[in-house]
DSSP file (Angstrom, degrees, kcal/mol; ACC not computed):
  #  RESIDUE AA STRUCTURE BP1 BP2  ACC     N-H-->O    O-->H-N    N-H-->O    O-->H-N    TCO  KAPPA ALPHA  PHI   PSI    X-CA   Y-CA   Z-CA
    1    1 A M              0   0    0      0, 0.0     0, 0.0     0, 0.0     0, 0.0   0.000 360.0 360.0 360.0 145.8  -49.8    7.8  -31.5
    2    2 A S     >  -     0   0    0      1,-0.1     4,-1.8     4,-0.0     3,-0.5  -0.363 360.0-116.3 -76.4 158.7  -48.9    4.8  -33.5
    3    3 A P  H  > S+     0   0    0      0, 0.0     4,-2.9     0, 0.0     5,-0.2   0.837 113.1  59.9 -66.6 -31.3  -46.6    2.1  -31.9
    4    4 A E  H  > S+     0   0    0      2,-0.2     4,-1.5     1,-0.2     5,-0.1   0.835 104.1  49.0 -63.0 -31.1  -44.0    2.7  -34.5
    5    5 A L  H  > S+     0   0    0     -3,-0.5     4,-2.8     2,-0.2     5,-0.2   0.931 110.1  52.8 -79.1 -42.0  -43.6    6.3  -33.4
    6    6 A W  H  X S+     0   0    0     -4,-1.8     4,-2.5     1,-0.2     5,-0.2   0.956 109.8  48.9 -54.6 -51.9  -43.4    5.2  -29.7
    7    7 A V  H  X S+     0   0    0     -4,-2.9     4,-1.7     1,-0.2    -1,-0.2   0.824 109.8  50.9 -57.5 -32.7  -40.7    2.9  -30.5
    8    8 A G  H  X S+     0   0    0     -4,-1.5     4,-1.7     2,-0.2    -1,-0.2   0.894 112.1  47.1 -68.3 -41.5  -38.8    5.5  -32.4
    9    9 A L  H  X S+     0   0    0     -4,-2.8     4,-2.4     1,-0.2    -2,-0.2   0.902 110.5  50.6 -68.0 -42.0  -39.0    7.8  -29.6
   10   10 A V  H  X S+     0   0    0     -4,-2.5     4,-2.7    -5,-0.2     5,-0.2   0.841 109.3  52.8 -63.4 -34.0  -37.9    5.3  -27.1
   11   11 A A  H  X S+     0   0    0     -4,-1.7     4,-2.5    -5,-0.2     5,-0.3   0.922 109.6  49.0 -62.7 -44.8  -35.0    4.5  -29.4
   12   12 A V  H  X S+     0   0    0     -4,-1.7     4,-2.4     2,-0.2    -2,-0.2   0.910 113.5  46.7 -59.0 -51.5  -34.1    8.2  -29.4
   13   13 A L  H  < S+     0   0    0     -4,-2.4    -2,-0.2     1,-0.2    -1,-0.2   0.893 114.7  45.3 -63.6 -43.1  -34.3    8.4  -25.6
   14   14 A V  H  < S+     0   0    0     -4,-2.7    -1,-0.2     1,-0.2    -2,-0.2   0.895 117.9  42.2 -68.8 -40.9  -32.3    5.2  -24.9
   15   15 A S  H >< S+     0   0    0     -4,-2.5     3,-2.7    -5,-0.2     2,-0.3   0.869  78.8 156.6 -76.8 -35.0  -29.5    6.0  -27.4
   16   16 A G  G >X S+     0   0    0     -4,-2.4     3,-1.2    -5,-0.3     4,-0.5  -0.224  71.6  20.0  51.5-107.6  -29.3    9.7  -26.4
   17   17 A G  G >4 S+     0   0    0     -2,-0.3     3,-0.6     1,-0.2    -1,-0.3   0.728 112.4  73.3 -67.8 -20.8  -25.8   10.9  -27.4
   18   18 A A  G <4 S+     0   0    0     -3,-2.7    -1,-0.2     1,-0.3    -2,-0.1   0.812  98.4  47.6 -68.3 -21.1  -25.2    8.0  -29.9
   19   19 A I  G <4 S-     0   0    0     -3,-1.2    -1,-0.3     1,-0.3     3,-0.2   0.680 119.3-119.5 -84.7 -16.3  -27.6    9.6  -32.3
   20   20 A G    <X  -     0   0    0     -3,-0.6     4,-1.6    -4,-0.5    -1,-0.3  -0.621  44.0 -42.0 106.4-165.9  -25.9   12.9  -31.8
   21   21 A S  H  > S+     0   0    0      1,-0.2     4,-1.6    -2,-0.2    -1,-0.2   0.748 130.5  56.7 -73.1 -20.3  -26.8   16.3  -30.6
   22   22 A A  H  > S+     0   0    0     -3,-0.2     4,-2.1     2,-0.2    -1,-0.2   0.847 109.8  49.7 -77.4 -33.9  -30.2   16.5  -32.4
   23   23 A G  H  > S+     0   0    0     -3,-0.3     4,-1.9     1,-0.2    -2,-0.2   0.856 111.6  47.2 -74.3 -26.4  -31.1   13.2  -30.5
   24   24 A T  H  X S+     0   0    0     -4,-1.6     4,-2.0     2,-0.2    -1,-0.2   0.834 112.3  47.6 -81.8 -29.7  -30.1   14.5  -27.3
   25   25 A L  H  X S+     0   0    0     -4,-1.6     4,-2.3    -5,-0.2    -2,-0.2   0.919 113.6  49.9 -72.7 -35.4  -32.0   17.7  -27.7
   26   26 A L  H  X S+     0   0    0     -4,-2.1     4,-2.4     1,-0.2    -2,-0.2   0.914 110.3  49.1 -63.9 -42.9  -35.0   15.7  -28.8
   27   27 A A  H  X S+     0   0    0     -4,-1.9     4,-1.9     1,-0.2    -1,-0.2   0.862 111.6  50.3 -71.2 -34.2  -34.8   13.5  -25.8
   28   28 A Q  H  X S+     0   0    0     -4,-2.0     4,-1.8     2,-0.2    -1,-0.2   0.904 110.3  49.3 -60.9 -40.2  -34.5   16.5  -23.5
   29   29 A W  H  X S+     0   0    0     -4,-2.3     4,-2.4     1,-0.2    -2,-0.2   0.846 109.9  49.7 -72.8 -37.6  -37.4   18.1  -25.0
   30   30 A L  H  X S+     0   0    0     -4,-2.4     4,-2.0     2,-0.2    -1,-0.2   0.883 111.0  52.1 -65.3 -34.2  -39.6   14.9  -24.7
   31   31 A V  H  X S+     0   0    0     -4,-1.9     4,-2.0     2,-0.2    -2,-0.2   0.884 109.1  48.5 -69.0 -37.7  -38.6   14.6  -21.1
   32   32 A K  H  X S+     0   0    0     -4,-1.8     4,-2.6     2,-0.2    -1,-0.2   0.914 113.4  48.7 -61.5 -47.8  -39.6   18.2  -20.4
   33   33 A K  H  < S+     0   0    0     -4,-2.4    -2,-0.2     1,-0.2    -1,-0.2   0.836 112.3  47.1 -67.5 -29.8  -42.9   17.6  -22.2
   34   34 A V  H  < S+     0   0    0     -4,-2.0    -1,-0.2     1,-0.1    -2,-0.2   0.837 112.9  47.5 -72.9 -39.0  -43.6   14.5  -20.3
   35   35 A D  H  < S-     0   0    0     -4,-2.0     2,-1.6    -5,-0.2    -2,-0.2   0.914  80.1-179.5 -76.0 -43.7  -42.7   16.0  -16.9
   36   36 A G     <  +     0   0    0     -4,-2.6    -1,-0.1    -5,-0.2    -4,-0.1   0.001  45.9  87.5  75.0 -35.5  -44.8   19.0  -17.5
   37   37 A S  S    S-     0   0    0     -2,-1.6     2,-0.1    -3,-0.1    -1,-0.1  -0.853  76.9-124.2-102.6 133.0  -44.2   21.0  -14.2
   38   38 A P        -     0   0    0      0, 0.0     3,-0.0     0, 0.0    -6,-0.0  -0.427  31.9-106.5 -71.3 149.3  -41.2   23.3  -14.0
   39   39 A A        -     0   0    0      1,-0.1     2,-0.1    -2,-0.1     0, 0.0  -0.573  41.4-109.1 -73.7 130.3  -38.9   22.5  -11.1
   40   40 A P        -     0   0    0      0, 0.0    -1,-0.1     0, 0.0    -3,-0.0  -0.401  33.0-114.4 -68.6 140.8  -39.4   25.3   -8.3
   41   41 A R        -     0   0    0     -2,-0.1     2,-0.1     1,-0.1     0, 0.0  -0.548  29.6-116.8 -74.8 134.6  -36.4   27.7   -8.0
   42   42 A P        -     0   0    0      0, 0.0     2,-0.5     0, 0.0    -1,-0.1  -0.434  25.1-127.9 -73.6 145.7  -34.6   27.5   -4.7
   43   43 A V        -     0   0    0     -2,-0.1     2,-0.4     0, 0.0     0, 0.0  -0.821  23.3-143.1 -98.2 132.1  -34.7   30.6   -2.7
   44   44 A L        -     0   0    0     -2,-0.5     2,-0.1     1,-0.0     5,-0.0  -0.760   8.4-124.6 -98.3 139.8  -31.4   32.0   -1.5
   45   45 A E     >  -     0   0    0     -2,-0.4     4,-1.8     1,-0.1     5,-0.2  -0.342  29.3-109.8 -71.2 160.1  -30.5   33.6    1.7
   46   46 A A  H  > S+     0   0    0      1,-0.2     4,-1.6     2,-0.2     5,-0.1   0.838 119.6  51.3 -59.4 -34.1  -28.9   36.9    1.8
   47   47 A A  H  > S+     0   0    0      2,-0.2     4,-1.7     1,-0.2    -1,-0.2   0.884 108.8  52.4 -70.3 -36.4  -25.6   35.3    3.1
   48   48 A E  H  > S+     0   0    0      1,-0.2     4,-1.7     2,-0.2    -2,-0.2   0.848 109.2  49.5 -63.8 -36.6  -25.6   32.8    0.2
   49   49 A V  H  X S+     0   0    0     -4,-1.8     4,-2.4     2,-0.2    -1,-0.2   0.857 109.7  50.9 -74.4 -33.7  -26.1   35.6   -2.2
   50   50 A D  H  X S+     0   0    0     -4,-1.6     4,-2.4    -5,-0.2    -2,-0.2   0.880 111.8  47.2 -66.1 -37.6  -23.2   37.5   -0.7
   51   51 A V  H  X S+     0   0    0     -4,-1.7     4,-1.8     2,-0.2    -2,-0.2   0.859 112.0  49.2 -76.3 -36.2  -20.9   34.5   -0.9
   52   52 A L  H  X S+     0   0    0     -4,-1.7     4,-1.9     2,-0.2    -2,-0.2   0.905 111.1  51.1 -69.7 -39.1  -21.9   33.9   -4.5
   53   53 A R  H  X S+     0   0    0     -4,-2.4     4,-2.4     2,-0.2    -2,-0.2   0.940 111.8  47.7 -66.6 -46.4  -21.3   37.7   -5.4
   54   54 A A  H  X S+     0   0    0     -4,-2.4     4,-2.0     1,-0.2    -1,-0.2   0.872 109.7  52.3 -63.2 -33.5  -17.8   37.6   -3.8
   55   55 A E  H  X S+     0   0    0     -4,-1.8     4,-2.3     2,-0.2    -1,-0.2   0.903 110.9  46.4 -64.5 -44.6  -17.1   34.4   -5.7
   56   56 A V  H  X S+     0   0    0     -4,-1.9     4,-3.0     2,-0.2     5,-0.2   0.859 111.3  53.4 -60.3 -40.3  -18.1   36.0   -9.1
   57   57 A E  H  X S+     0   0    0     -4,-2.4     4,-2.2     1,-0.2    -2,-0.2   0.944 108.7  48.9 -68.9 -39.0  -16.0   39.1   -8.2
   58   58 A E  H  X S+     0   0    0     -4,-2.0     4,-2.6     2,-0.2    -2,-0.2   0.937 110.4  49.9 -66.6 -49.1  -13.0   36.9   -7.5
   59   59 A I  H  X S+     0   0    0     -4,-2.3     4,-2.8     1,-0.2    -1,-0.2   0.929 109.8  52.9 -56.6 -43.7  -13.5   35.1  -10.9
   60   60 A G  H  X S+     0   0    0     -4,-3.0     4,-2.2     1,-0.2    -1,-0.2   0.903 109.5  48.6 -59.8 -42.4  -13.7   38.5  -12.6
   61   61 A R  H  X S+     0   0    0     -4,-2.2     4,-1.9    -5,-0.2    -2,-0.2   0.937 111.7  48.5 -57.1 -49.1  -10.4   39.5  -11.0
   62   62 A Q  H  X S+     0   0    0     -4,-2.6     4,-2.3     1,-0.2    -2,-0.2   0.866 111.0  50.9 -62.5 -40.3   -8.8   36.4  -12.1
   63   63 A M  H  X S+     0   0    0     -4,-2.8     4,-2.1     2,-0.2    -1,-0.2   0.875 110.0  49.1 -62.5 -39.7  -10.1   36.8  -15.7
   64   64 A R  H  X S+     0   0    0     -4,-2.2     4,-2.2    -5,-0.2    -2,-0.2   0.885 110.6  51.4 -67.9 -34.6   -8.8   40.3  -15.9
   65   65 A N  H  X S+     0   0    0     -4,-1.9     4,-2.6     2,-0.2    -2,-0.2   0.921 111.9  46.3 -64.6 -47.7   -5.5   39.1  -14.6
   66   66 A L  H  X S+     0   0    0     -4,-2.3     4,-2.1     1,-0.2    -2,-0.2   0.827 110.0  54.3 -59.8 -34.8   -5.4   36.4  -17.3
   67   67 A D  H  X S+     0   0    0     -4,-2.1     4,-2.2     2,-0.2    -2,-0.2   0.915 107.6  49.4 -61.9 -47.3   -6.4   38.8  -19.9
   68   68 A A  H  X S+     0   0    0     -4,-2.2     4,-2.6     1,-0.2    -2,-0.2   0.918 111.7  49.6 -58.8 -43.9   -3.5   41.1  -19.0
   69   69 A R  H  X S+     0   0    0     -4,-2.6     4,-2.9     1,-0.2    -1,-0.2   0.920 110.6  48.8 -55.7 -45.4   -1.1   38.1  -19.1
   70   70 A L  H  X S+     0   0    0     -4,-2.1     4,-1.7     1,-0.2    -1,-0.2   0.816 108.9  52.0 -74.8 -28.3   -2.3   37.1  -22.5
   71   71 A D  H  X S+     0   0    0     -4,-2.2     4,-2.2     2,-0.2     5,-0.2   0.931 111.9  49.9 -61.9 -49.8   -2.1   40.7  -23.9
   72   72 A F  H  X S+     0   0    0     -4,-2.6     4,-2.6     1,-0.2    -2,-0.2   0.945 111.4  47.2 -52.7 -54.2    1.6   40.7  -22.6
   73   73 A T  H  X S+     0   0    0     -4,-2.9     4,-2.1     1,-0.2    -1,-0.2   0.836 111.9  49.0 -64.5 -34.3    2.4   37.4  -24.2
   74   74 A E  H  X S+     0   0    0     -4,-1.7     4,-1.0     2,-0.2    -1,-0.2   0.837 113.5  47.1 -76.6 -33.5    0.9   38.3  -27.5
   75   75 A R  H  X>S+     0   0    0     -4,-2.2     5,-1.8     2,-0.2     4,-1.2   0.843 112.0  50.9 -68.1 -36.0    2.7   41.6  -27.6
   76   76 A L  H  <5S+     0   0    0     -4,-2.6    -2,-0.2    -5,-0.2    -3,-0.2   0.887 112.7  45.0 -70.4 -38.8    5.9   39.9  -26.6
   77   77 A L  H  <5S+     0   0    0     -4,-2.1    -1,-0.2     1,-0.2    -2,-0.2   0.740 110.0  56.6 -70.1 -22.7    5.5   37.2  -29.4
   78   78 A D  H  <5S-     0   0    0     -4,-1.0    -1,-0.2    -5,-0.1    -2,-0.2   0.787 114.5-117.5 -78.1 -29.9    4.6   39.9  -31.8
   79   79 A G  T  <5S+     0   0    0     -4,-1.2    -3,-0.2    -5,-0.1    -4,-0.1   0.503  79.2 123.5 100.1   7.7    7.9   41.8  -31.2
   80   80 A A      < +     0   0    0     -5,-1.8    -4,-0.2    -6,-0.2    -5,-0.1   0.726  62.0  68.3 -74.8 -21.3    6.3   44.9  -29.8
   81   81 A L  S    S-     0   0    0     -6,-0.8     2,-0.2    -9,-0.1    -2,-0.0  -0.867  86.3-130.3 -93.0 126.3    8.2   44.6  -26.5
   82   82 A P        -     0   0    0      0, 0.0     2,-0.3     0, 0.0    -2,-0.1  -0.572  21.7-161.4 -75.4 141.1   11.9   45.2  -26.8
   83   83 A L        -     0   0    0     -2,-0.2     0, 0.0    -4,-0.1     0, 0.0  -0.888  28.2-104.4-120.3 149.9   14.1   42.5  -25.2
   84   84 A A        -     0   0    0     -2,-0.3    -1,-0.0     1,-0.1     0, 0.0  -0.420  45.6-106.5 -67.6 145.5   17.7   43.1  -24.3
   85   85 A P        -     0   0    0      0, 0.0    -1,-0.1     0, 0.0     3,-0.1  -0.427  41.1 -96.9 -71.9 155.2   20.0   41.2  -26.8
   86   86 A P        -     0   0    0      0, 0.0    -3,-0.0     0, 0.0     2,-0.0  -0.400  48.4 -94.3 -71.3 157.9   21.7   38.1  -25.6
   87   87 A P        -     0   0    0      0, 0.0     2,-0.1     0, 0.0     3,-0.1  -0.218  47.4 -98.0 -64.1 154.0   25.2   38.6  -24.3
   88   88 A G        -     0   0    0      1,-0.1     2,-0.2    -3,-0.1     0, 0.0  -0.396  43.6 -91.3 -76.6 152.5   28.0   37.9  -26.8
   89   89 A R        -     0   0    0     -2,-0.1     2,-0.3     1,-0.1    -1,-0.1  -0.448  41.4-125.7 -77.6 140.2   29.9   34.6  -26.9
   90   90 A L        -     0   0    0     -2,-0.2     2,-0.5    -3,-0.1    -1,-0.1  -0.605  19.1-113.7 -86.6 141.2   33.0   34.3  -24.7
   91   91 A D     >  -     0   0    0     -2,-0.3     4,-1.5     1,-0.1     5,-0.2  -0.636  21.8-147.8 -74.2 122.3   36.4   33.4  -26.1
   92   92 A S  T  4 S+     0   0    0     -2,-0.5     4,-0.5     1,-0.2    -1,-0.1   0.799  93.0  41.9 -60.7 -30.3   37.3   30.0  -24.5
   93   93 A A  T  4 S+     0   0    0      1,-0.1    -1,-0.2     2,-0.1     3,-0.2   0.848 114.8  49.0 -87.3 -36.3   41.1   30.6  -24.3
   94   94 A S  T  4 S+     0   0    0      1,-0.2    -2,-0.2     2,-0.1    -1,-0.1   0.712 108.9  51.1 -74.0 -29.8   41.1   34.2  -23.2
   95   95 A D     <        0   0    0     -4,-1.5    -1,-0.2     1,-0.2    -2,-0.1   0.566 360.0 360.0 -94.6 -11.3   38.6   33.9  -20.3
   96   96 A I              0   0    0     -4,-0.5    -1,-0.2    -5,-0.2    -2,-0.1   0.438 360.0 360.0 -86.4 360.0   40.1   31.0  -18.4
């Protein structure tokens, strides 16, 4: 490779996000090509897998709850849910 190309590649690596997403992606691609060896995947024990499954299940339950709340709010704002009319105004002289 020519020195000009190396200078350009180093500039992309150093500036990273300043060039934008294309520069960041190029920098990541170059780092992976230079590194060459993939990182070994960690082996999880059965207990760790169970904990992760429980956490994902809890997140799923929370997401369903949020989805139901959002549906209710959308129906309420759309006018599909009837609301009781507000009470009438009181006469100030007769109620005291």
